[in-house]
DRENVEX-92652 format. One line per 3 residues: number of its first residue (from 0); their letters; for each residue z, x, y of C-alpha. Coordinates in Angstrom, 3 decimals, decimal comma. Last residue first. Example, Ala and Ser with C-alpha at 12.3 -4.5 7.8 and 13.67 -1.06 7.14 Angstrom:
BEGIN
1 = sa = 7,140 13,670 -1,060 ~ 7,800 12,300 -4,500
This chain:
BEGIN
135 = apg = 62,341 -215,389 5,544 ~ 58,913 -217,011 5,778 ~ 56,030 -214,570 5,654
132 = lkr = 55,600 -211,672 8,039 ~ 52,645 -210,749 10,265 ~ 51,806 -214,350 10,982
129 = ldr = 48,355 -215,394 12,100 ~ 48,696 -218,527 14,237 ~ 47,445 -217,054 17,499
126 = ase = 44,395 -215,761 15,592 ~ 43,031 -219,329 15,555 ~ 42,208 -218,838 19,236
123 = aaa = 39,638 -216,159 18,452 ~ 37,976 -218,314 15,796 ~ 37,946 -221,310 18,131
120 = qvt = 36,260 -219,228 20,854 ~ 33,596 -218,066 18,388 ~ 33,004 -221,689 17,352
117 = tld = 32,666 -222,874 20,945 ~ 30,351 -219,964 21,800 ~ 27,930 -220,604 18,930
114 = agt = 28,013 -218,856 15,561 ~ 25,456 -216,128 14,781 ~ 27,445 -214,714 11,856
111 = aam = 28,339 -211,621 13,903 ~ 29,973 -213,916 16,469 ~ 32,486 -215,015 13,815
108 = saa = 33,589 -211,502 12,910 ~ 33,611 -210,532 16,575 ~ 35,793 -213,521 17,481
105 = ava = 38,318 -212,838 14,718 ~ 38,535 -209,157 15,651 ~ 38,828 -209,926 19,358
102 = gev = 41,483 -212,567 18,777 ~ 43,584 -210,168 16,717 ~ 43,333 -207,495 19,409
99 = lpa = 43,723 -209,578 22,568 ~ 45,971 -212,420 21,426 ~ 44,282 -215,747 22,058
96 = dal = 43,804 -218,440 24,682 ~ 40,095 -217,684 24,951 ~ 38,453 -217,534 28,360
93 = vae = 34,986 -219,025 28,611 ~ 31,702 -217,698 29,978 ~ 28,338 -219,413 30,260
90 = vad = 26,230 -217,026 32,270 ~ 24,340 -217,728 35,465 ~ 22,337 -214,936 37,085
87 = tpd = 19,249 -217,133 37,646 ~ 21,587 -219,840 38,937 ~ 22,649 -217,500 41,792
84 = rde = 26,399 -217,187 41,630 ~ 28,881 -219,421 43,455 ~ 29,853 -221,531 40,436
81 = ade = 30,318 -218,363 38,397 ~ 33,109 -217,406 40,798 ~ 35,476 -219,700 38,894
78 = ift = 34,720 -217,934 35,589 ~ 35,190 -214,463 37,087 ~ 38,377 -215,595 38,819
75 = kat = 39,742 -216,930 35,528 ~ 39,074 -213,588 33,839 ~ 40,727 -211,704 36,720
72 = lvs = 43,749 -214,036 36,559 ~ 44,077 -213,414 32,819 ~ 43,890 -209,673 33,385
69 = sgi = 46,380 -210,155 36,232 ~ 49,094 -211,206 33,838 ~ 48,477 -210,144 30,257
66 = dal = 45,854 -209,164 27,649 ~ 42,550 -210,880 28,263 ~ 39,800 -212,212 26,005
63 = llv = 36,531 -213,412 27,500 ~ 33,867 -215,058 25,347 ~ 30,311 -214,716 26,590
60 = gdg = 27,433 -217,147 26,268 ~ 24,306 -217,426 24,138 ~ 21,989 -215,924 26,772
57 = dna = 22,124 -212,263 25,812 ~ 25,334 -211,563 27,686 ~ 27,389 -208,557 26,616
54 = tav = 25,977 -206,116 29,201 ~ 26,198 -208,560 32,109 ~ 29,684 -209,556 30,947
51 = are = 30,793 -205,910 30,929 ~ 29,398 -205,327 34,416 ~ 31,117 -208,438 35,826
48 = vrd = 34,405 -207,523 34,118 ~ 34,307 -204,012 35,555 ~ 33,614 -205,432 39,022
45 = lst = 36,521 -207,880 38,650 ~ 38,811 -204,933 38,079 ~ 42,174 -204,851 36,362
42 = glg = 45,164 -202,566 36,419 ~ 46,303 -199,270 34,958 ~ 44,391 -196,299 36,283
39 = gdp = 40,674 -195,533 36,090 ~ 40,069 -195,746 39,847 ~ 38,454 -199,196 39,673
36 = dgg = 41,427 -200,556 37,681 ~ 41,683 -200,476 33,934 ~ 39,878 -202,195 31,124
33 = ape = 36,619 -204,057 30,750 ~ 35,599 -203,359 27,159 ~ 32,388 -204,787 25,692
30 = vva = 31,990 -206,368 22,264 ~ 28,489 -207,187 21,046 ~ 28,866 -208,192 17,405
27 = kgv = 26,463 -206,748 14,860 ~ 28,428 -203,641 13,914 ~ 29,983 -205,377 10,933
24 = gma = 32,033 -207,569 13,269 ~ 35,087 -205,777 11,921 ~ 33,720 -202,476 13,242
21 = ral = 32,869 -204,070 16,580 ~ 36,390 -205,534 16,809 ~ 37,972 -202,139 16,150
18 = eaa = 35,856 -200,372 18,785 ~ 36,483 -203,175 21,291 ~ 40,243 -202,938 20,687
15 = gea = 40,086 -199,192 21,286 ~ 37,999 -199,536 24,474 ~ 40,228 -202,261 25,921
12 = lar = 43,390 -200,323 25,055 ~ 42,041 -197,073 26,504 ~ 40,993 -198,776 29,751
9 = shs = 44,444 -200,278 30,094 ~ 45,152 -203,373 32,139 ~ 42,970 -205,248 29,691
6 = ilv = 39,902 -207,458 29,679 ~ 37,954 -207,574 26,422 ~ 34,442 -208,996 26,755
3 = igv = 32,679 -210,704 23,836 ~ 29,029 -211,614 23,540 ~ 27,720 -214,643 21,671
0 = m = 24,494 -213,860 19,817
């Protein structure tokens, strides 16, 4: 099953969004939070992302969702660094261009069906178009 990692500046936000996404994924989806800096404050941590990806990865790939700024840069760094990793530690990881919470819920719902990484990414990215209000 495709794993999902939520990268946020806030540990609480990443954990809360992961909890919601898991619930919407009917408990089947593997959604791991990677929020906060190494000291537990606001910020991002490549080490946290690496640990979350290792936990989420079962061989079918991992979808990364990030909130803002350096979270996106941390996700991109993780993906770029994959080229330098030992092939036995390789993981297919992609960054979704999607809102964190809505994208996580859509991705978890799709991952729970056993969909492949491309399909899970597309589900997350489709959440960009979800409107909260109808036409005026």
